[in-house]
mmCIF file of the N, C-alpha and C atoms, coordinates in Angstrom:
data_MODEL
# 
_entry.id   MODEL 
# 
loop_
_atom_site.group_PDB 
_atom_site.id 
_atom_site.type_symbol 
_atom_site.label_atom_id 
_atom_site.label_alt_id 
_atom_site.label_comp_id 
_atom_site.label_asym_id 
_atom_site.label_entity_id 
_atom_site.label_seq_id 
_atom_site.pdbx_PDB_ins_code 
_atom_site.Cartn_x 
_atom_site.Cartn_y 
_atom_site.Cartn_z 
_atom_site.occupancy 
_atom_site.B_iso_or_equiv 
_atom_site.pdbx_formal_charge 
_atom_site.auth_seq_id 
_atom_site.auth_comp_id 
_atom_site.auth_asym_id 
_atom_site.auth_atom_id 
_atom_site.pdbx_PDB_model_num 
ATOM 1   N N  . MET A 1 1  ? 109.966 76.351  100.978 1.00 0.00 ? 1  MET A N  1 
ATOM 2   C CA . MET A 1 1  ? 110.223 76.947  100.657 1.00 0.00 ? 1  MET A CA 1 
ATOM 3   C C  . MET A 1 1  ? 111.113 78.406  101.178 1.00 0.00 ? 1  MET A C  1 
ATOM 4   N N  . ARG A 1 2  ? 112.404 78.034  100.750 1.00 0.00 ? 2  ARG A N  1 
ATOM 5   C CA . ARG A 1 2  ? 113.908 78.704  102.132 1.00 0.00 ? 2  ARG A CA 1 
ATOM 6   C C  . ARG A 1 2  ? 114.001 81.019  100.362 1.00 0.00 ? 2  ARG A C  1 
ATOM 7   N N  . LYS A 1 3  ? 113.564 81.529  101.379 1.00 0.00 ? 3  LYS A N  1 
ATOM 8   C CA . LYS A 1 3  ? 113.965 82.523  101.483 1.00 0.00 ? 3  LYS A CA 1 
ATOM 9   C C  . LYS A 1 3  ? 115.069 83.716  101.419 1.00 0.00 ? 3  LYS A C  1 
ATOM 10  N N  . ARG A 1 4  ? 115.217 85.057  101.110 1.00 0.00 ? 4  ARG A N  1 
ATOM 11  C CA . ARG A 1 4  ? 116.461 85.575  101.722 1.00 0.00 ? 4  ARG A CA 1 
ATOM 12  C C  . ARG A 1 4  ? 115.893 86.871  101.974 1.00 0.00 ? 4  ARG A C  1 
ATOM 13  N N  . LEU A 1 5  ? 116.653 87.585  102.955 1.00 0.00 ? 5  LEU A N  1 
ATOM 14  C CA . LEU A 1 5  ? 115.554 89.158  102.934 1.00 0.00 ? 5  LEU A CA 1 
ATOM 15  C C  . LEU A 1 5  ? 116.998 89.483  102.195 1.00 0.00 ? 5  LEU A C  1 
ATOM 16  N N  . SER A 1 6  ? 115.682 90.921  101.690 1.00 0.00 ? 6  SER A N  1 
ATOM 17  C CA . SER A 1 6  ? 115.939 91.494  100.562 1.00 0.00 ? 6  SER A CA 1 
ATOM 18  C C  . SER A 1 6  ? 116.402 93.192  101.528 1.00 0.00 ? 6  SER A C  1 
ATOM 19  N N  . ALA A 1 7  ? 117.206 93.763  100.382 1.00 0.00 ? 7  ALA A N  1 
ATOM 20  C CA . ALA A 1 7  ? 117.238 95.177  101.600 1.00 0.00 ? 7  ALA A CA 1 
ATOM 21  C C  . ALA A 1 7  ? 116.064 96.243  101.354 1.00 0.00 ? 7  ALA A C  1 
ATOM 22  N N  . ILE A 1 8  ? 115.425 97.024  102.005 1.00 0.00 ? 8  ILE A N  1 
ATOM 23  C CA . ILE A 1 8  ? 114.404 97.725  101.415 1.00 0.00 ? 8  ILE A CA 1 
ATOM 24  C C  . ILE A 1 8  ? 114.550 99.286  102.313 1.00 0.00 ? 8  ILE A C  1 
ATOM 25  N N  . GLY A 1 9  ? 115.568 100.284 101.215 1.00 0.00 ? 9  GLY A N  1 
ATOM 26  C CA . GLY A 1 9  ? 115.488 101.198 102.643 1.00 0.00 ? 9  GLY A CA 1 
ATOM 27  C C  . GLY A 1 9  ? 116.519 100.662 103.512 1.00 0.00 ? 9  GLY A C  1 
ATOM 28  N N  . ASN A 1 10 ? 116.078 101.126 104.750 1.00 0.00 ? 10 ASN A N  1 
ATOM 29  C CA . ASN A 1 10 ? 117.449 100.958 106.052 1.00 0.00 ? 10 ASN A CA 1 
ATOM 30  C C  . ASN A 1 10 ? 116.949 99.746  107.061 1.00 0.00 ? 10 ASN A C  1 
ATOM 31  N N  . SER A 1 11 ? 116.115 98.987  106.108 1.00 0.00 ? 11 SER A N  1 
ATOM 32  C CA . SER A 1 11 ? 115.825 97.763  106.958 1.00 0.00 ? 11 SER A CA 1 
ATOM 33  C C  . SER A 1 11 ? 116.038 97.212  105.479 1.00 0.00 ? 11 SER A C  1 
ATOM 34  N N  . LEU A 1 12 ? 115.187 95.389  106.016 1.00 0.00 ? 12 LEU A N  1 
ATOM 35  C CA . LEU A 1 12 ? 114.903 94.305  104.967 1.00 0.00 ? 12 LEU A CA 1 
ATOM 36  C C  . LEU A 1 12 ? 113.567 93.820  105.501 1.00 0.00 ? 12 LEU A C  1 
ATOM 37  N N  . GLY A 1 13 ? 113.927 92.863  104.097 1.00 0.00 ? 13 GLY A N  1 
ATOM 38  C CA . GLY A 1 13 ? 111.649 92.337  104.008 1.00 0.00 ? 13 GLY A CA 1 
ATOM 39  C C  . GLY A 1 13 ? 112.486 90.728  103.823 1.00 0.00 ? 13 GLY A C  1 
ATOM 40  N N  . ILE A 1 14 ? 110.842 90.965  103.020 1.00 0.00 ? 14 ILE A N  1 
ATOM 41  C CA . ILE A 1 14 ? 110.521 89.308  102.497 1.00 0.00 ? 14 ILE A CA 1 
ATOM 42  C C  . ILE A 1 14 ? 109.392 89.792  101.494 1.00 0.00 ? 14 ILE A C  1 
ATOM 43  N N  . VAL A 1 15 ? 109.839 88.960  100.665 1.00 0.00 ? 15 VAL A N  1 
ATOM 44  C CA . VAL A 1 15 ? 108.498 89.710  99.100  1.00 0.00 ? 15 VAL A CA 1 
ATOM 45  C C  . VAL A 1 15 ? 107.790 88.411  99.077  1.00 0.00 ? 15 VAL A C  1 
ATOM 46  N N  . ILE A 1 16 ? 107.101 88.079  99.052  1.00 0.00 ? 16 ILE A N  1 
ATOM 47  C CA . ILE A 1 16 ? 106.049 87.311  99.623  1.00 0.00 ? 16 ILE A CA 1 
ATOM 48  C C  . ILE A 1 16 ? 104.931 86.249  98.699  1.00 0.00 ? 16 ILE A C  1 
ATOM 49  N N  . ASP A 1 17 ? 105.846 85.385  97.685  1.00 0.00 ? 17 ASP A N  1 
ATOM 50  C CA . ASP A 1 17 ? 105.185 84.827  96.484  1.00 0.00 ? 17 ASP A CA 1 
ATOM 51  C C  . ASP A 1 17 ? 104.143 85.157  96.198  1.00 0.00 ? 17 ASP A C  1 
ATOM 52  N N  . LYS A 1 18 ? 102.711 85.550  95.232  1.00 0.00 ? 18 LYS A N  1 
ATOM 53  C CA . LYS A 1 18 ? 101.196 85.893  94.276  1.00 0.00 ? 18 LYS A CA 1 
ATOM 54  C C  . LYS A 1 18 ? 100.762 84.496  95.239  1.00 0.00 ? 18 LYS A C  1 
ATOM 55  N N  . PRO A 1 19 ? 100.868 83.115  94.588  1.00 0.00 ? 19 PRO A N  1 
ATOM 56  C CA . PRO A 1 19 ? 100.543 82.276  94.664  1.00 0.00 ? 19 PRO A CA 1 
ATOM 57  C C  . PRO A 1 19 ? 99.851  81.935  96.433  1.00 0.00 ? 19 PRO A C  1 
ATOM 58  N N  . ILE A 1 20 ? 100.734 82.316  97.652  1.00 0.00 ? 20 ILE A N  1 
ATOM 59  C CA . ILE A 1 20 ? 101.099 82.069  98.814  1.00 0.00 ? 20 ILE A CA 1 
ATOM 60  C C  . ILE A 1 20 ? 99.385  83.573  99.084  1.00 0.00 ? 20 ILE A C  1 
ATOM 61  N N  . LEU A 1 21 ? 100.291 84.597  99.060  1.00 0.00 ? 21 LEU A N  1 
ATOM 62  C CA . LEU A 1 21 ? 98.902  85.811  98.989  1.00 0.00 ? 21 LEU A CA 1 
ATOM 63  C C  . LEU A 1 21 ? 97.519  85.192  99.040  1.00 0.00 ? 21 LEU A C  1 
ATOM 64  N N  . GLU A 1 22 ? 97.376  85.023  97.665  1.00 0.00 ? 22 GLU A N  1 
ATOM 65  C CA . GLU A 1 22 ? 96.133  84.453  96.900  1.00 0.00 ? 22 GLU A CA 1 
ATOM 66  C C  . GLU A 1 22 ? 96.278  83.085  98.353  1.00 0.00 ? 22 GLU A C  1 
ATOM 67  N N  . LEU A 1 23 ? 96.434  82.387  98.220  1.00 0.00 ? 23 LEU A N  1 
ATOM 68  C CA . LEU A 1 23 ? 95.775  81.032  98.829  1.00 0.00 ? 23 LEU A CA 1 
ATOM 69  C C  . LEU A 1 23 ? 95.206  81.682  100.759 1.00 0.00 ? 23 LEU A C  1 
ATOM 70  N N  . LEU A 1 24 ? 96.402  82.877  101.039 1.00 0.00 ? 24 LEU A N  1 
ATOM 71  C CA . LEU A 1 24 ? 96.036  83.004  102.316 1.00 0.00 ? 24 LEU A CA 1 
ATOM 72  C C  . LEU A 1 24 ? 94.507  84.457  102.783 1.00 0.00 ? 24 LEU A C  1 
ATOM 73  N N  . ASP A 1 25 ? 94.197  85.094  101.533 1.00 0.00 ? 25 ASP A N  1 
ATOM 74  C CA . ASP A 1 25 ? 93.735  85.762  100.799 1.00 0.00 ? 25 ASP A CA 1 
ATOM 75  C C  . ASP A 1 25 ? 94.124  87.346  101.598 1.00 0.00 ? 25 ASP A C  1 
ATOM 76  N N  . ILE A 1 26 ? 95.430  87.894  101.702 1.00 0.00 ? 26 ILE A N  1 
ATOM 77  C CA . ILE A 1 26 ? 96.522  88.573  101.821 1.00 0.00 ? 26 ILE A CA 1 
ATOM 78  C C  . ILE A 1 26 ? 96.432  89.425  100.393 1.00 0.00 ? 26 ILE A C  1 
ATOM 79  N N  . ASP A 1 27 ? 95.933  90.668  100.955 1.00 0.00 ? 27 ASP A N  1 
ATOM 80  C CA . ASP A 1 27 ? 97.105  91.207  99.737  1.00 0.00 ? 27 ASP A CA 1 
ATOM 81  C C  . ASP A 1 27 ? 97.538  93.331  100.646 1.00 0.00 ? 27 ASP A C  1 
ATOM 82  N N  . ARG A 1 28 ? 97.266  94.179  99.533  1.00 0.00 ? 28 ARG A N  1 
ATOM 83  C CA . ARG A 1 28 ? 98.529  95.531  100.959 1.00 0.00 ? 28 ARG A CA 1 
ATOM 84  C C  . ARG A 1 28 ? 97.448  96.045  101.160 1.00 0.00 ? 28 ARG A C  1 
ATOM 85  N N  . GLU A 1 29 ? 96.928  95.640  102.409 1.00 0.00 ? 29 GLU A N  1 
ATOM 86  C CA . GLU A 1 29 ? 96.006  96.571  102.801 1.00 0.00 ? 29 GLU A CA 1 
ATOM 87  C C  . GLU A 1 29 ? 95.625  95.886  103.902 1.00 0.00 ? 29 GLU A C  1 
ATOM 88  N N  . THR A 1 30 ? 95.817  94.705  103.766 1.00 0.00 ? 30 THR A N  1 
ATOM 89  C CA . THR A 1 30 ? 95.575  93.454  104.816 1.00 0.00 ? 30 THR A CA 1 
ATOM 90  C C  . THR A 1 30 ? 96.110  94.379  105.714 1.00 0.00 ? 30 THR A C  1 
ATOM 91  N N  . GLU A 1 31 ? 96.569  93.944  107.273 1.00 0.00 ? 31 GLU A N  1 
ATOM 92  C CA . GLU A 1 31 ? 97.540  94.451  108.331 1.00 0.00 ? 31 GLU A CA 1 
ATOM 93  C C  . GLU A 1 31 ? 97.144  93.160  109.155 1.00 0.00 ? 31 GLU A C  1 
ATOM 94  N N  . LEU A 1 32 ? 98.834  92.424  108.652 1.00 0.00 ? 32 LEU A N  1 
ATOM 95  C CA . LEU A 1 32 ? 99.923  91.851  110.319 1.00 0.00 ? 32 LEU A CA 1 
ATOM 96  C C  . LEU A 1 32 ? 100.133 91.789  111.283 1.00 0.00 ? 32 LEU A C  1 
ATOM 97  N N  . ASP A 1 33 ? 99.856  90.612  111.424 1.00 0.00 ? 33 ASP A N  1 
ATOM 98  C CA . ASP A 1 33 ? 100.341 90.700  113.049 1.00 0.00 ? 33 ASP A CA 1 
ATOM 99  C C  . ASP A 1 33 ? 101.225 89.556  113.048 1.00 0.00 ? 33 ASP A C  1 
ATOM 100 N N  . MET A 1 34 ? 102.573 90.069  113.623 1.00 0.00 ? 34 MET A N  1 
ATOM 101 C CA . MET A 1 34 ? 104.356 89.794  113.641 1.00 0.00 ? 34 MET A CA 1 
ATOM 102 C C  . MET A 1 34 ? 104.412 89.950  115.069 1.00 0.00 ? 34 MET A C  1 
ATOM 103 N N  . LYS A 1 35 ? 104.668 88.552  115.530 1.00 0.00 ? 35 LYS A N  1 
ATOM 104 C CA . LYS A 1 35 ? 105.710 87.769  116.779 1.00 0.00 ? 35 LYS A CA 1 
ATOM 105 C C  . LYS A 1 35 ? 106.250 87.328  116.915 1.00 0.00 ? 35 LYS A C  1 
ATOM 106 N N  . THR A 1 36 ? 106.706 86.761  117.963 1.00 0.00 ? 36 THR A N  1 
ATOM 107 C CA . THR A 1 36 ? 108.252 85.650  117.598 1.00 0.00 ? 36 THR A CA 1 
ATOM 108 C C  . THR A 1 36 ? 107.693 84.579  119.540 1.00 0.00 ? 36 THR A C  1 
ATOM 109 N N  . ASP A 1 37 ? 107.646 83.614  118.514 1.00 0.00 ? 37 ASP A N  1 
ATOM 110 C CA . ASP A 1 37 ? 108.414 83.189  120.880 1.00 0.00 ? 37 ASP A CA 1 
ATOM 111 C C  . ASP A 1 37 ? 109.584 82.433  120.910 1.00 0.00 ? 37 ASP A C  1 
ATOM 112 N N  . GLY A 1 38 ? 110.604 83.956  120.092 1.00 0.00 ? 38 GLY A N  1 
ATOM 113 C CA . GLY A 1 38 ? 112.099 83.955  120.143 1.00 0.00 ? 38 GLY A CA 1 
ATOM 114 C C  . GLY A 1 38 ? 112.743 82.942  119.147 1.00 0.00 ? 38 GLY A C  1 
ATOM 115 N N  . GLN A 1 39 ? 112.234 81.848  118.479 1.00 0.00 ? 39 GLN A N  1 
ATOM 116 C CA . GLN A 1 39 ? 113.155 80.988  117.452 1.00 0.00 ? 39 GLN A CA 1 
ATOM 117 C C  . GLN A 1 39 ? 112.223 81.143  116.142 1.00 0.00 ? 39 GLN A C  1 
ATOM 118 N N  . GLN A 1 40 ? 111.167 81.580  116.960 1.00 0.00 ? 40 GLN A N  1 
ATOM 119 C CA . GLN A 1 40 ? 110.028 81.361  114.622 1.00 0.00 ? 40 GLN A CA 1 
ATOM 120 C C  . GLN A 1 40 ? 109.672 82.616  114.729 1.00 0.00 ? 40 GLN A C  1 
ATOM 121 N N  . LEU A 1 41 ? 110.115 83.471  113.576 1.00 0.00 ? 41 LEU A N  1 
ATOM 122 C CA . LEU A 1 41 ? 108.787 84.742  112.840 1.00 0.00 ? 41 LEU A CA 1 
ATOM 123 C C  . LEU A 1 41 ? 107.126 83.860  112.487 1.00 0.00 ? 41 LEU A C  1 
ATOM 124 N N  . ILE A 1 42 ? 106.417 84.441  113.111 1.00 0.00 ? 42 ILE A N  1 
ATOM 125 C CA . ILE A 1 42 ? 104.666 84.058  113.412 1.00 0.00 ? 42 ILE A CA 1 
ATOM 126 C C  . ILE A 1 42 ? 104.524 85.364  112.680 1.00 0.00 ? 42 ILE A C  1 
ATOM 127 N N  . ILE A 1 43 ? 104.099 85.356  111.407 1.00 0.00 ? 43 ILE A N  1 
ATOM 128 C CA . ILE A 1 43 ? 102.908 86.172  110.616 1.00 0.00 ? 43 ILE A CA 1 
ATOM 129 C C  . ILE A 1 43 ? 101.549 86.327  110.439 1.00 0.00 ? 43 ILE A C  1 
ATOM 130 N N  . VAL A 1 44 ? 100.222 86.502  110.878 1.00 0.00 ? 44 VAL A N  1 
ATOM 131 C CA . VAL A 1 44 ? 99.455  86.340  110.778 1.00 0.00 ? 44 VAL A CA 1 
ATOM 132 C C  . VAL A 1 44 ? 98.510  87.408  110.325 1.00 0.00 ? 44 VAL A C  1 
ATOM 133 N N  . PRO A 1 45 ? 97.852  87.208  109.548 1.00 0.00 ? 45 PRO A N  1 
ATOM 134 C CA . PRO A 1 45 ? 96.914  88.043  108.563 1.00 0.00 ? 45 PRO A CA 1 
ATOM 135 C C  . PRO A 1 45 ? 95.600  88.415  109.800 1.00 0.00 ? 45 PRO A C  1 
ATOM 136 N N  . ILE A 1 46 ? 95.364  89.666  109.961 1.00 0.00 ? 46 ILE A N  1 
ATOM 137 C CA . ILE A 1 46 ? 94.419  90.204  111.430 1.00 0.00 ? 46 ILE A CA 1 
ATOM 138 C C  . ILE A 1 46 ? 92.941  90.574  109.855 1.00 0.00 ? 46 ILE A C  1 
ATOM 139 N N  . ARG A 1 47 ? 91.546  89.888  110.969 1.00 0.00 ? 47 ARG A N  1 
ATOM 140 C CA . ARG A 1 47 ? 90.816  89.794  110.044 1.00 0.00 ? 47 ARG A CA 1 
ATOM 141 C C  . ARG A 1 47 ? 90.036  91.056  110.297 1.00 0.00 ? 47 ARG A C  1 
ATOM 142 N N  . ARG A 1 48 ? 89.586  91.614  109.320 1.00 0.00 ? 48 ARG A N  1 
ATOM 143 C CA . ARG A 1 48 ? 88.306  92.880  109.444 1.00 0.00 ? 48 ARG A CA 1 
ATOM 144 C C  . ARG A 1 48 ? 87.101  92.578  110.424 1.00 0.00 ? 48 ARG A C  1 
ATOM 145 N N  . ALA A 1 49 ? 87.110  91.180  109.506 1.00 0.00 ? 49 ALA A N  1 
ATOM 146 C CA . ALA A 1 49 ? 85.159  90.528  110.355 1.00 0.00 ? 49 ALA A CA 1 
ATOM 147 C C  . ALA A 1 49 ? 85.882  90.201  111.779 1.00 0.00 ? 49 ALA A C  1 
ATOM 148 N N  . ARG A 1 50 ? 86.880  89.593  112.412 1.00 0.00 ? 50 ARG A N  1 
ATOM 149 C CA . ARG A 1 50 ? 87.102  89.281  113.533 1.00 0.00 ? 50 ARG A CA 1 
ATOM 150 C C  . ARG A 1 50 ? 87.391  90.110  114.533 1.00 0.00 ? 50 ARG A C  1 
ATOM 151 N N  . LYS A 1 51 ? 88.165  91.445  113.572 1.00 0.00 ? 51 LYS A N  1 
ATOM 152 C CA . LYS A 1 51 ? 88.128  92.624  114.991 1.00 0.00 ? 51 LYS A CA 1 
ATOM 153 C C  . LYS A 1 51 ? 86.126  93.589  114.604 1.00 0.00 ? 51 LYS A C  1 
ATOM 154 N N  . ALA A 1 52 ? 85.118  93.335  113.728 1.00 0.00 ? 52 ALA A N  1 
ATOM 155 C CA . ALA A 1 52 ? 83.898  93.776  113.866 1.00 0.00 ? 52 ALA A CA 1 
ATOM 156 C C  . ALA A 1 52 ? 83.256  92.449  114.686 1.00 0.00 ? 52 ALA A C  1 
ATOM 157 N N  . LYS A 1 53 ? 83.674  91.263  114.866 1.00 0.00 ? 53 LYS A N  1 
ATOM 158 C CA . LYS A 1 53 ? 82.764  90.331  116.158 1.00 0.00 ? 53 LYS A CA 1 
ATOM 159 C C  . LYS A 1 53 ? 83.847  91.116  117.487 1.00 0.00 ? 53 LYS A C  1 
ATOM 160 N N  . VAL A 1 54 ? 84.581  90.744  117.579 1.00 0.00 ? 54 VAL A N  1 
ATOM 161 C CA . VAL A 1 54 ? 85.198  91.686  118.839 1.00 0.00 ? 54 VAL A CA 1 
ATOM 162 C C  . VAL A 1 54 ? 84.441  93.228  119.736 1.00 0.00 ? 54 VAL A C  1 
ATOM 163 N N  . LYS A 1 55 ? 84.391  93.984  118.426 1.00 0.00 ? 55 LYS A N  1 
ATOM 164 C CA . LYS A 1 55 ? 83.911  94.962  119.389 1.00 0.00 ? 55 LYS A CA 1 
ATOM 165 C C  . LYS A 1 55 ? 82.592  95.178  119.355 1.00 0.00 ? 55 LYS A C  1 
ATOM 166 N N  . ALA A 1 56 ? 82.084  94.411  118.160 1.00 0.00 ? 56 ALA A N  1 
ATOM 167 C CA . ALA A 1 56 ? 80.855  93.782  118.801 1.00 0.00 ? 56 ALA A CA 1 
ATOM 168 C C  . ALA A 1 56 ? 80.130  93.729  120.030 1.00 0.00 ? 56 ALA A C  1 
ATOM 169 N N  . ALA A 1 57 ? 80.905  92.439  120.702 1.00 0.00 ? 57 ALA A N  1 
ATOM 170 C CA . ALA A 1 57 ? 80.571  91.773  121.379 1.00 0.00 ? 57 ALA A CA 1 
ATOM 171 C C  . ALA A 1 57 ? 81.400  92.687  122.992 1.00 0.00 ? 57 ALA A C  1 
ATOM 172 N N  . VAL A 1 58 ? 82.866  93.919  123.052 1.00 0.00 ? 58 VAL A N  1 
ATOM 173 C CA . VAL A 1 58 ? 82.377  95.262  123.889 1.00 0.00 ? 58 VAL A CA 1 
ATOM 174 C C  . VAL A 1 58 ? 81.129  95.993  123.618 1.00 0.00 ? 58 VAL A C  1 
ATOM 175 N N  . GLU A 1 59 ? 81.025  96.548  122.686 1.00 0.00 ? 59 GLU A N  1 
ATOM 176 C CA . GLU A 1 59 ? 80.198  96.871  122.986 1.00 0.00 ? 59 GLU A CA 1 
ATOM 177 C C  . GLU A 1 59 ? 79.345  95.946  123.619 1.00 0.00 ? 59 GLU A C  1 
ATOM 178 N N  . ARG A 1 60 ? 78.216  94.995  123.722 1.00 0.00 ? 60 ARG A N  1 
ATOM 179 C CA . ARG A 1 60 ? 77.442  94.458  123.741 1.00 0.00 ? 60 ARG A CA 1 
ATOM 180 C C  . ARG A 1 60 ? 77.694  94.066  125.757 1.00 0.00 ? 60 ARG A C  1 
ATOM 181 N N  . ALA A 1 61 ? 78.976  94.465  125.808 1.00 0.00 ? 61 ALA A N  1 
ATOM 182 C CA . ALA A 1 61 ? 79.155  93.780  127.432 1.00 0.00 ? 61 ALA A CA 1 
ATOM 183 C C  . ALA A 1 61 ? 79.333  95.799  127.591 1.00 0.00 ? 61 ALA A C  1 
ATOM 184 N N  . MET A 1 62 ? 79.361  96.663  127.292 1.00 0.00 ? 62 MET A N  1 
ATOM 185 C CA . MET A 1 62 ? 79.258  97.595  127.715 1.00 0.00 ? 62 MET A CA 1 
ATOM 186 C C  . MET A 1 62 ? 77.907  98.317  128.135 1.00 0.00 ? 62 MET A C  1 
ATOM 187 N N  . ALA A 1 63 ? 77.113  97.957  127.390 1.00 0.00 ? 63 ALA A N  1 
ATOM 188 C CA . ALA A 1 63 ? 75.618  97.882  127.417 1.00 0.00 ? 63 ALA A CA 1 
ATOM 189 C C  . ALA A 1 63 ? 74.816  97.612  128.829 1.00 0.00 ? 63 ALA A C  1 
ATOM 190 N N  . ALA A 1 64 ? 75.640  96.098  128.485 1.00 0.00 ? 64 ALA A N  1 
ATOM 191 C CA . ALA A 1 64 ? 74.225  94.918  129.919 1.00 0.00 ? 64 ALA A CA 1 
ATOM 192 C C  . ALA A 1 64 ? 74.928  95.401  130.980 1.00 0.00 ? 64 ALA A C  1 
ATOM 193 N N  . HIS A 1 65 ? 76.201  96.174  130.895 1.00 0.00 ? 65 HIS A N  1 
ATOM 194 C CA . HIS A 1 65 ? 76.636  96.418  132.930 1.00 0.00 ? 65 HIS A CA 1 
ATOM 195 C C  . HIS A 1 65 ? 77.690  97.650  132.138 1.00 0.00 ? 65 HIS A C  1 
ATOM 196 N N  . ASP A 1 66 ? 76.752  98.858  132.096 1.00 0.00 ? 66 ASP A N  1 
ATOM 197 C CA . ASP A 1 66 ? 76.642  99.973  131.974 1.00 0.00 ? 66 ASP A CA 1 
ATOM 198 C C  . ASP A 1 66 ? 76.967  100.730 133.248 1.00 0.00 ? 66 ASP A C  1 
ATOM 199 N N  . ALA A 1 67 ? 75.982  100.607 134.023 1.00 0.00 ? 67 ALA A N  1 
ATOM 200 C CA . ALA A 1 67 ? 75.585  101.399 135.341 1.00 0.00 ? 67 ALA A CA 1 
ATOM 201 C C  . ALA A 1 67 ? 77.033  100.734 136.612 1.00 0.00 ? 67 ALA A C  1 
ATOM 202 N N  . THR A 1 68 ? 77.165  99.558  136.393 1.00 0.00 ? 68 THR A N  1 
ATOM 203 C CA . THR A 1 68 ? 78.720  98.660  136.663 1.00 0.00 ? 68 THR A CA 1 
ATOM 204 C C  . THR A 1 68 ? 79.390  99.213  136.875 1.00 0.00 ? 68 THR A C  1 
ATOM 205 N N  . LEU A 1 69 ? 79.743  99.153  135.433 1.00 0.00 ? 69 LEU A N  1 
ATOM 206 C CA . LEU A 1 69 ? 81.380  99.596  135.617 1.00 0.00 ? 69 LEU A CA 1 
ATOM 207 C C  . LEU A 1 69 ? 80.939  101.545 135.678 1.00 0.00 ? 69 LEU A C  1 
ATOM 208 N N  . GLN A 1 70 ? 80.524  102.054 135.008 1.00 0.00 ? 70 GLN A N  1 
ATOM 209 C CA . GLN A 1 70 ? 80.340  103.387 136.011 1.00 0.00 ? 70 GLN A CA 1 
ATOM 210 C C  . GLN A 1 70 ? 80.570  103.718 137.059 1.00 0.00 ? 70 GLN A C  1 
ATOM 211 N N  . LYS A 1 71 ? 79.988  102.679 138.585 1.00 0.00 ? 71 LYS A N  1 
ATOM 212 C CA . LYS A 1 71 ? 80.099  102.751 139.991 1.00 0.00 ? 71 LYS A CA 1 
ATOM 213 C C  . LYS A 1 71 ? 81.917  102.931 139.912 1.00 0.00 ? 71 LYS A C  1 
ATOM 214 N N  . LEU A 1 72 ? 82.712  101.716 139.185 1.00 0.00 ? 72 LEU A N  1 
ATOM 215 C CA . LEU A 1 72 ? 83.839  101.470 139.305 1.00 0.00 ? 72 LEU A CA 1 
ATOM 216 C C  . LEU A 1 72 ? 84.794  103.058 139.174 1.00 0.00 ? 72 LEU A C  1 
ATOM 217 N N  . ALA A 1 73 ? 84.241  103.398 138.147 1.00 0.00 ? 73 ALA A N  1 
ATOM 218 C CA . ALA A 1 73 ? 85.038  104.283 137.444 1.00 0.00 ? 73 ALA A CA 1 
ATOM 219 C C  . ALA A 1 73 ? 84.721  105.659 138.545 1.00 0.00 ? 73 ALA A C  1 
ATOM 220 N N  . LYS A 1 74 ? 84.596  105.682 139.331 1.00 0.00 ? 74 LYS A N  1 
ATOM 221 C CA . LYS A 1 74 ? 84.207  106.166 140.556 1.00 0.00 ? 74 LYS A CA 1 
ATOM 222 C C  . LYS A 1 74 ? 85.290  106.324 141.829 1.00 0.00 ? 74 LYS A C  1 
# 
């Protein structure tokens, strides 16, 4: 599928067709991570469940190593 950029205020944007949004389970509230490898623009949806898992893992690590982390902070 080929697309052209559209003017949006002083910026440019791309319109993502509804079937693609539905396939990827993306809506207007979904945060997207944008990066480039110098050749391509890579857009990846940030899944809230993943953020919750990472947060839980960090909290477990901090709880397990609280004393060590506090010593290191001094």
